[in-house]
N, C-alpha and C positions, 0 to 999 in steps of 0.2 A: 518243536523244542523248548524247553525251559529254557535254555541260552539262549535264543532269539526270542526277543519280542513279539507277537503278530503285526503280518506285514501289511497290515492298514496304517495311514497316517492316520496322526491324532486330527481330530476333528474340532476346530478350532471356535470359540462360539462368539457370540457379540460382533464387538467391533473386528475379530479374528475369520471372521464366515471366509473360508473357500474361494477362491478367484480360478478366475480359467489358468492364469500364470501359475496357482499356487497347486494345484491337477498337475499340470504338468512334471513340477517339480516332486509332488505326490509320486506320482510313475517311474521318473527317472528314479526315487530312492527303494521304492520298489524291487527295482530292479537292481541295482548296484544289494542295495541287503544280500534279494535272492543268491547274487552273484560269489558276495563274500561265505553265505553258508554254505551253497553247496560246493566251494573248497575247502571251507572244513568237511564235510561229511563225506569230499573223495577222499582228503586226506587221513581222519577217521576211518572209515571203511579199509584204505588200502591199509593200514596201520594191524585192522581185527584182522585182515585176508592173509597179513607176510607169515601174522603169530599163527592163524589156524592153519593154515595148510601147508604152506613150508618150515625146512629145518632156517632158517636166515643164515643160509651159510650164500656164499657168491655172491652173485646180483643183488640176491631179493636183501639182503645184511643192508645191501644200498638202501631199496627203496623200503625195507624196513625205517633207516633211522631218519630219511626223508622222510616221508607218511611223520615219525613221531615227529619230528624237528618244527613240522609244517602244523599237526595237530596242536602243540603248544602255542607256535608264532600268533595263530589264526587269535586259540581261546584270551590271547595276553593283550591282541590293541583290541577283540571283542570285550573286553571290561573293561581296558584302557576309554575308548570311542565309545561306551557305555556308559559309563563311570560322569562324565560328563551331562548326557541329561537325567538320570537316575538311577536309583540303586539295580545294579545288575541282580538278576532273578531275587528281585522286591528287597533282598537282605541289606539292612541296613550298617555298611561295609562302614568304617571309618573313611571321610575324601573321597563319598562319590559323591552321585548329583550333585556338579558342581555350582552347575550353572540355578538349577532350583532354590539352590540355596543362600547362591552370592548373586542372586539379581539386580536386587539391590545395586549393590556396588561394583557390578557390572556395568547397570546404566549408566552410574556417575559416571566411573573410569571414558566408558565409553562417547557420553555427554564429554567431558572436558577434554580428553581427545581429539574430538569433533571438535570445537571452540579453537584449544588451545594452534591448531597442525590446518584447518580447513577457513575459518573465520576470522580469521585477520584481514588487513585491509590489505595488503599487497599482493595475499590469496587471492582472495574479491577482484581486486581490478584489474589484477594481469590477467584472470581469465574473463574480464569482462569486454576489456580492450581486444583481448583475441578473439574474439569470439564475435563483433564489429557487429555489433548491437542494431547499431543504427544506418549500414545500407541492409541491415537483412529487414529493419523495420522499413527504409522507406522498401521496398522487394515488395512485400509484403501489401505497401497499403497504395502502393501504386493499381493496384489491380480493383476497376469500381466497386465491385462484388465487397470487397472487404472495405472500403471508406464508408459502401453504403452500411457492410453490418457495423462497424465503426459508430456510429452518427444514432441507428437505430438502437444498439446497446447505449448509449450518451441518452436518447429522446426515452426510452424509455429507464432508465435510471431518473431522470430528469422526473418525470409524470411521478413515477413512484413515492419522490420526496413530494412532493406538490402535494400530489396526494391524500400524505401522511401527516400533513401541517394543518390543520384547519385554526375559522377565525377564535376559537378559546386558547388555544398555545399561545395564538401574535398576541391578544391580549393578553394571556399570562406575562408572558415575558415582555409585555408594552410596560405592562404597570408594577412585575416584582424587578426585572432585571436594565428597562433601558432610563426609562423617567426616573428610579432611585438614584442608579449609577452615575448619571446626570445632571443630577443636584445635587448630590454631593462630590463632584468634581468642581470645576473653579471653570469655569468656560470663557469669562471675558480677555484673558492675554489670550486666548488658542483668536477668539473673535480680532483683539486687535493685532495680532502677527497679519490674520489671515487677510483686514484688512488693511496693512500695510506692501503686501503682498500685490494688492488688488489694485493698491492703487502704483507702486511702484511699473507695476507690468503694463500700466494704462487698459487694462481689463475693464475698470467703467466705463471709457467713454462713450462706447456702443449706448449704454442704456442714459448718458447722458444726451447723445445724436438722439435717441426717442424719443426722450422724455421732452428735450425741447424745442424737436419738430412736431411732435402731437398737440402739446402747448398751442404753438403759434397753429397750426391747422383750425386748434377746436377755437383759440380765439377769432380766427379769420373768419369762422364758420354762426359765429354765437358773437353778436355785435351789443345784445341785452343788455349783455353781461352789466358791460361796462356801463350802459347808461342806464338799464333798472340803479348799480351801485352810485352813481353821482346823484338821478335823481331825488333818491332816497335817501344822500348825505348831507347833499343843500339843502339851504336854509327855504324857507316857505317863502319869502317876498324875493329869491332869484327870478326871471322870465325865465319860461322854459327855451329860449332861444340863444342864450344864457345856459341852459344847463350842457343841451343839445351838443355846443359848438367842444364845450370841455370834453365834450366823454365822446365826441370824435376827435380832438389831440391826444387826450388822454392814448387811446384808442390803437391812434398815429404811433404814439412811442411805444408804449409797449409793442408791437408789432415788430415798430421798426429793431429795440433794443432785443428781441428773443430771435429775432431773425442776423441779427449781428452773434447774439453767440451760437447760431446756429452753425450761422457759415462759417467763424473764424475759430477756430481748433484751440489758439495762442489767447482768450479771450481772458480779458480778466476773474470776469466773474465764475470764468471755467478754472484758472487760476487758485481762485481765492475757494471752489470747492474742495482741487486737490491740497490744498495746505490744511484748510479744516479736516477733512478726513486724515491727514497725516495727522492731527495732533489728536484728532479721536480715534488714531488706533495710541496713537500713544499711550492717554489716558489711555485704555481698557488696556493697557497691556502690562499700565504699574496700576500699584494697588493705591486710587484715587476714590474721590466721593463721585465721581463720575462709574468707574469701576462698579462700587459697591449697587450704586442704582442702576444700573445696565445686567448686574447676576440675580439682584430683586425682579428685576421684571424678566427674565429668562425663564428664571424660576418660575413665577407664575405661568407666565406662557406654556410650560412644560407640564406643570399641575391640573391645567386647565382639561376636560374629560375629552373637549374636540380633539386633543393632539392623536389617543385613542382610534380614532374615528377618519381621523384624517391617517396614522396609519393603517389602519384596515381599507382604505381603500388607497394607498401607495399598495400593500403585496396585492390588492384585488385587479388593480391595471398588472401590477409586474406578472402574475400568475394567467393571468389571460392572454398577453405578449408574447413570457415562453411559450405555451401552449401554441397560440399560432405563426408564431416565429420557426421554432425548433422541434415542437409534440408533432405539429398539422407536417403529415408525408408530403404535401404541396406549399411548406413556407416558403420565404426566401430567404429569410435568412438558413436552412435546414441547404437550399441550395449551394448561398455562401459557405456554409462552413465545409461539404462538403468540398467546393473547387479547393477552397484555401489546406482541406486535406493534401487532395495530390499536390496543390503546389510544392507542399511542406515534402513529401517523398520523394517528388523529383529532383528536390535540390539537396534533400541524402542521399539521392545515387548519385550523383552529378559537379556537386561542389564537395570536393573530398576535404578542408578544412573544414567546411563547415559540422562539416562529418566525426570529422576526427575529435573537436569542439567539443560535440555531444555524445559521442562515445567517450570524450576523459571524463566531461563533467557527472556521466550515468557512474563512469565505474570511479572517481573520485568521493559522490555522495553515498557509491552502494556498499565500498571503502571502509568508508566511514561508519556507517548503518554498521558493519560486522563486525567493525571492530569494539561499538559503543554498547552495542545488544547479541556481542556472540556470542556469549554465559548466558546471554537469556532466552535465543535464537535454541542454543544446544538442548537446554535444560529441556526440549521438547523432547530428545530421547527417551530421556532418566525419568524425566515426568509418566511418561506413558510404560516405558516399561515397567514401572513401578504397579502403576497402574492393574497389570494384567495380575491372572492369577500367577504362582508359582510353577505348575508344571502347564499351562498353556505359552509363558514364555519362553519354559526349555519344546516346547512340542516347536513354535514359530523358529526360536530357531535353528531346529532341528531338520522343520524342512524346508531352510536356505541353504544350510551348510550342508546335512545330513550324508548328502551324494555327495559329492566329494572326499567326507570322513572313512565314507565306506574303503576308497585306494586304500587308508592305514592298514585295513584287514583286512583283504585282498594283499598286498607290499605286504606285511607282513607272515601271510601264508605262507606267499612264495619267497622270502628272502629266508625266512623257518627250514624250507623245505632245501634249500640252499648249503646252507650253515652246517644242516642238520648229514648234509652230503659232505659237505666239506673236513666235517668232524671222522664222520663216520669214516672216510679216505684215509685220515691222514693212522687212526689210531691201524690201519691195516698195514699200513707200508713202516711203522717202527715197526724199526726190530723184537722177536724176544712175545 
């Protein structure tokens, strides 16, 4: 009949294609519509039957008045429910089809409601803390299959990234971004601070040990070097045996001095080197002529074409290393990562203080993000509804809430019948 739109549920196109759950909701909506309509038809038939086949006396008066009021309540509530989603009977009655007309306003209001009442720091952080994310995550990661899944997904993501970064991109990044940015930035203060920290930590001592030891070994294995220097620099009139004695003495002295530097960590030469490095770091950190010259030298080095080749070589080696270590199913690093994940999962389950700290950090971070970006996150609601067609929005909302709204029609029918019965009872009982 005209009062009831076709009982088929609207078909949502595009992103609103019906899912399995939507079909179940649609079936429930059809069922409740049928029940509400059946009660209206029953009330209507009862009302007509009592007027056609009875004189409305006695009990038939009560039945007639009850069915009349039930019919009125059912129609009124049908109008109220229908007016939310469309114009009743297709008539452009004012203040009907509320959702299609006000969908953008409703979407914005719903978005603001969610952002204000749900996406704030306290609500989000409290929910995450109560969810015990770390304990659940630890339990999930404790299973070997899940650990393998995490590593596989990470390796797949890494391979996806590596496959899409080609050499041309690295060259362009180096030439257009890295090198110009480094050239434009003053580097000597950073080099000076780095050098000062290296000297302070004594990190250069191992390098000095290596250089001195190699120098001693090399001079020991190549005595002819000093011989050639002495013979080439000595006057022609000096006898050869004198040159040989001088070269031998010189070699012993040099080797002795180098050995002394090698074996004595507090040698004056080492201390002098440390003092020179400290002075050099101070000069580099200050606005000095040496710093300016060093800046020019570094910029010249960065501008050389070989820098790009070096970056490409490093990138190629890094890619090869990552593929062998992580992407390769037999990679040793991959196995180690899996073991580390297992150890982390065990600690999440056994160390309650550690798990609580992790939960607190996650909750605090999520709360801060929700507080900062809550309106933007909630705007997904308003933006999505705004993109919907007005009819599509009404149909989708009706699909989700329409089944419960049919109870309004059913209750209106039942309550109307009871009210009509009560009114007729009062009328009958009144004197006169």
